[in-house]
C-alpha positions in Angstrom: 17.8 2.0 15.8 20.8 1.8 13.6 19.7 0.2 9.8 22.0 -2.6 10.7 20.1 -3.5 13.7 16.7 -2.4 12.1 17.4 -4.8 9.1 20.3 -6.0 7.3 20.1 -5.4 3.7 20.4 -8.6 1.8 22.4 -8.4 -1.5 23.0 -5.2 -1.4 25.8 -5.4 -3.6 24.2 -7.2 -6.6 21.1 -4.9 -6.1 23.2 -1.9 -6.4 25.1 -3.8 -9.4 21.4 -4.8 -10.9 20.6 -1.0 -11.0 23.4 0.3 -13.0 22.7 3.7 -11.4 22.9 6.6 -13.0 23.9 9.9 -10.9 21.6 12.4 -12.4 18.8 9.8 -12.1 15.8 9.2 -10.7 14.9 6.1 -8.8 12.7 4.2 -6.9 13.2 1.5 -3.4 9.5 0.8 -3.0 10.9 -1.4 0.8 12.9 1.0 1.9 12.4 -0.1 5.6 15.9 0.4 7.5 16.9 2.3 4.5 20.3 -0.2 4.0 19.8 -0.3 -0.1 18.2 3.3 0.4 21.2 4.8 1.1 24.0 2.7 -0.8 21.8 3.9 -3.8 21.5 7.9 -2.6 25.8 7.6 -2.0 25.6 7.1 -6.2 23.7 10.1 -6.8 24.7 13.3 -7.3 22.2 15.6 -8.9 19.7 12.3 -8.8 16.3 12.2 -6.3 15.7 8.8 -4.5 11.7 8.4 -3.4 11.0 5.9 -1.1 7.7 3.9 -0.1 7.2 2.2 3.3 3.4 1.5 5.3 5.5 0.6 8.4 5.2 3.6 10.7 8.6 2.6 12.4 10.6 2.9 9.4 10.8 6.4 10.6 13.4 6.4 12.6 16.1 5.3 9.3 14.6 7.7 7.1 18.0 9.8 6.2 18.4 13.8 6.5 19.3 13.9 3.0 18.2 16.4 0.2 18.4 13.6 -2.4 16.0 11.9 -0.5 12.2 11.5 -0.1 10.0 9.2 2.0 6.7 8.0 1.1 4.6 6.8 3.6 2.2 4.3 1.7 2.1 0.9 0.0 4.1 0.3 -2.7 1.1 -0.7 -4.7 0.0 2.6 -5.0 3.7 3.1 -6.7 2.5 5.1 -9.2 -0.8 7.6 -8.0 1.9 9.0 -5.3 4.8 9.8 -7.4 2.0 12.3 -9.8 1.9 14.1 -6.9 5.8 14.4 -6.8 5.5 15.3 -10.9 7.3 12.2 -11.6 6.5 10.0 -14.6 9.4 8.0 -15.2 12.3 6.9 -13.4 15.5 4.8 -14.3 15.4 2.1 -11.5 13.0 0.6 -8.8 14.3 -1.5 -6.3 12.2 -4.0 -4.3 13.5 -5.9 -1.8 10.2 -7.9 -0.7 8.9 -9.7 3.0 9.6 -8.7 6.2 12.4 -7.0 7.4 14.5 -8.4 10.7 12.6 -5.4 12.8 9.3 -6.4 12.0 10.2 -10.2 12.7 11.9 -9.3 16.1 9.4 -6.9 17.2 7.1 -9.1 19.6 3.9 -7.1 19.6 4.0 -7.2 16.1 2.8 -11.0 15.9 5.1 -12.0 13.3 7.6 -14.2 14.5 7.4 -17.5 16.2 9.6 -17.1 19.0 7.9 -14.4 20.6 4.4 -14.3 22.6 2.9 -11.4 20.9 -0.3 -9.6 19.6 -1.4 -12.1 16.4 -1.6 -8.8 14.5 0.8 -8.9 11.4 -0.2 -5.8 9.5 2.7 -3.4 8.2 0.4 -1.3 8.1 -1.0 -1.0 11.5 -3.3 1.7 11.3 -5.2 0.1 8.5 -6.8 -3.1 7.5 -7.4 -6.6 9.5 -5.2 -8.3 11.9 -4.2 -12.1 12.2 -6.1 -12.9 14.8 -9.7 -11.0 12.9 -8.8 -13.3 9.9 -8.5 -16.3 12.2 -12.0 -15.6 14.1 -14.1 -14.3 11.2 -12.8 -16.3 7.9 -15.1 -19.6 6.9 -13.2 -22.9 6.9 -12.8 -23.4 3.2 -11.4 -19.4 3.0 -8.4 -20.7 5.6 -8.3 -23.7 3.8 -7.1 -21.7 1.1 -4.8 -19.3 2.3 -3.1 -22.2 4.3 -2.4 -24.4 1.6 -1.8 -21.5 -1.2 0.8 -19.2 0.9 1.4 -21.5 3.8 1.9 -24.6 1.2 0.3 -26.6 4.6 0.1 -30.6 3.4 -2.7 -30.6 5.9 -4.3 -27.3 5.5 -8.0 -28.4 5.4 -7.5 -30.4 8.3 -5.7 -27.4 10.2 -8.2 -25.1 8.9 -11.6 -27.4 10.5 -9.6 -27.6 13.9 -9.3 -23.9 13.9 -12.8 -23.3 13.1 -13.5 -25.7 16.0 -10.8 -23.7 18.5 -12.3 -20.8 18.0 -15.7 -21.4 19.1 -13.9 -22.8 22.3 -11.2 -19.4 23.1 -9.8 -16.9 20.8 -6.8 -17.1 18.9 -5.6 -13.7 19.3 -2.1 -14.2 20.8 1.3 -15.8 19.1 1.4 -18.4 21.9 -2.9 -19.2 22.1 -2.1 -20.1 17.7 1.2 -22.3 18.4 -1.0 -23.6 21.4 -3.3 -25.5 19.1 -0.5 -26.0 16.3 1.5 -28.0 18.2 -1.3 -30.8 17.9 -0.7 -30.7 14.0 3.0 -30.0 13.3 4.8 -33.4 11.6 7.3 -34.7 14.4 10.9 -32.6 13.7 9.5 -30.3 11.9 7.3 -28.0 14.3 9.6 -25.0 14.1 8.9 -24.8 9.9 5.8 -26.0 10.5 4.3 -22.9 12.5 6.6 -21.1 9.9 4.3 -21.7 7.0 1.8 -21.2 9.0 2.5 -17.4 10.4 3.8 -17.2 6.5 0.6 -17.5 5.2 -1.6 -15.3 7.4 0.9 -12.3 7.1 0.5 -13.0 3.5 -3.4 -12.4 3.7 -3.2 -10.1 5.7 -1.3 -8.1 3.9 -2.6 -9.0 0.5 1.3 -9.4 -0.7 0.4 -11.1 -4.0 -1.9 -8.7 -5.0 0.0 -5.2 -4.4 2.8 -7.0 -5.8 1.0 -7.6 -9.2 0.0 -4.2 -9.2 3.1 -2.9 -8.0 5.5 -4.9 -10.8 2.6 -3.1 -13.6 2.5 0.3 -12.5 6.7 -0.3 -12.1 6.6 -1.4 -16.1 4.9 1.8 -16.7 7.2 3.9 -14.9 10.9 2.8 -15.9 12.1 5.1 -18.6 13.3 2.7 -21.6 16.4 1.1 -20.5 15.7 1.3 -16.8 16.3 -1.4 -14.2 13.8 -3.5 -12.4 15.4 -5.5 -9.3 13.1 -7.3 -7.6 14.3 -9.9 -4.3 11.8 -12.0 -3.1 11.7 -15.1 -0.6 8.9 -17.0 -1.6 7.6 -19.0 -4.6 4.5 -17.3 -5.8 6.5 -14.0 -5.4 9.4 -15.1 -7.4 7.1 -16.5 -10.1 5.6 -13.3 -10.4 8.3 -11.4 -10.6 9.9 -14.1 -13.3 7.1 -14.8 -15.9 6.5 -10.3 -16.0 9.9 -10.2 -16.4 10.6 -12.9 -19.0 6.6 -13.1 -20.7 5.5 -9.7 -20.2 2.3 -11.2 -17.6 1.6 -13.1 -15.0 0.2 -16.1 -16.0 -0.1 -18.0 -19.7 2.7 -18.4 -22.4 4.7 -15.5 -23.8 3.5 -13.5 -27.3 5.4 -13.4 -30.4 4.6 -11.3 -33.0 4.8 -12.0 -37.0 8.2 -12.6 -36.9 8.7 -14.7 -34.1 9.9 -12.1 -31.8 9.0 -12.0 -28.1 6.1 -9.2 -27.1 7.0 -8.4 -23.7 8.3 -4.7 -22.2 11.2 -6.3 -20.2 13.8 -7.7 -21.1 15.7 -10.2 -18.4 19.5 -8.9 -17.2 20.6 -11.3 -15.0 20.1 -14.9 -16.4 17.9 -17.1 -14.0 17.8 -15.8 -10.3 21.1 -14.5 -8.5 21.1 -16.1 -5.1 23.3 -15.0 -1.7 27.3 -16.1 -1.9 28.4 -18.9 0.9 29.8 -15.7 2.7 26.6 -14.1 3.4 23.9 -17.0 3.6 27.0 -17.4 7.2 26.6 -14.0 7.9 22.6 -13.3 7.1 20.8 -16.4 7.2 17.9 -14.3 6.2 19.9 -13.9 2.2 19.2 -18.2 1.9 15.9 -18.3 0.7 16.3 -14.8 -0.9 15.8 -15.2 -5.2 17.4 -11.7 -7.5 16.2 -10.8 -10.9 16.8 -7.9 -12.8 15.5 -7.0 -15.7 15.6 -3.4 -17.6 12.8 -1.7 -19.9 13.2 -2.2 -23.5 13.2 0.4 -26.4 9.9 0.4 -28.2 
């Protein structure tokens, strides 16, 4: 499968420019996927090297036969630990394109999409962790209420959580079809598909522990970057973007920014872009997935 079919890279030009690639530098694409961003980075390297991370076995089909590239099959939350195995302790740039790929969405058996009938799996690494159907079958009502409200911003999260618990006592919620049949009873009129997407998003984020994994990756990225090294992160959800923004601007995920005795900000990164970068009208027309994308770029400050 060609990378263009697997996943169309969002804001490719802006990402590459944001990395400010050094030909002999060491870079990491923590979300390899279809390899679109990676191949663009590699094209700028002469003597440098790119490490790609992806926990999805399907991504193996997209690995370029290039000595300048190494794929590491692991969750990006373990970024620092795996790079250490390759004797890499510092890098010049790190790219993250968060969320799920077009390929994962369009594979019915993965259970990510509301458009296809399939098994409610939603694991990015199908060899580990619990599936979405296991979450629906085992979580207490309070836990379901929390993830639906927090990750999916579902307005009637409490009512839906109660309904899931009642429904699973009668029949299993183990396919996309069975879940949507339940959701139809609670979706706002005229906004059914948005509602389904919100619920599916909440389940996916819980199944893959996405926010915690992102926090761990970002903290590792700060440690790994050389002074002046670039961190380029594209997010598709407000909770993800908030974590990225806070780390880049405040040096931490929560709370107010700290200042030294002279009033200077105490933070390891400095934003390069003023606010979030969004896709152009032309890209929006060509790739609808770019509509919710927010790109932020920062550089590591010299100590």
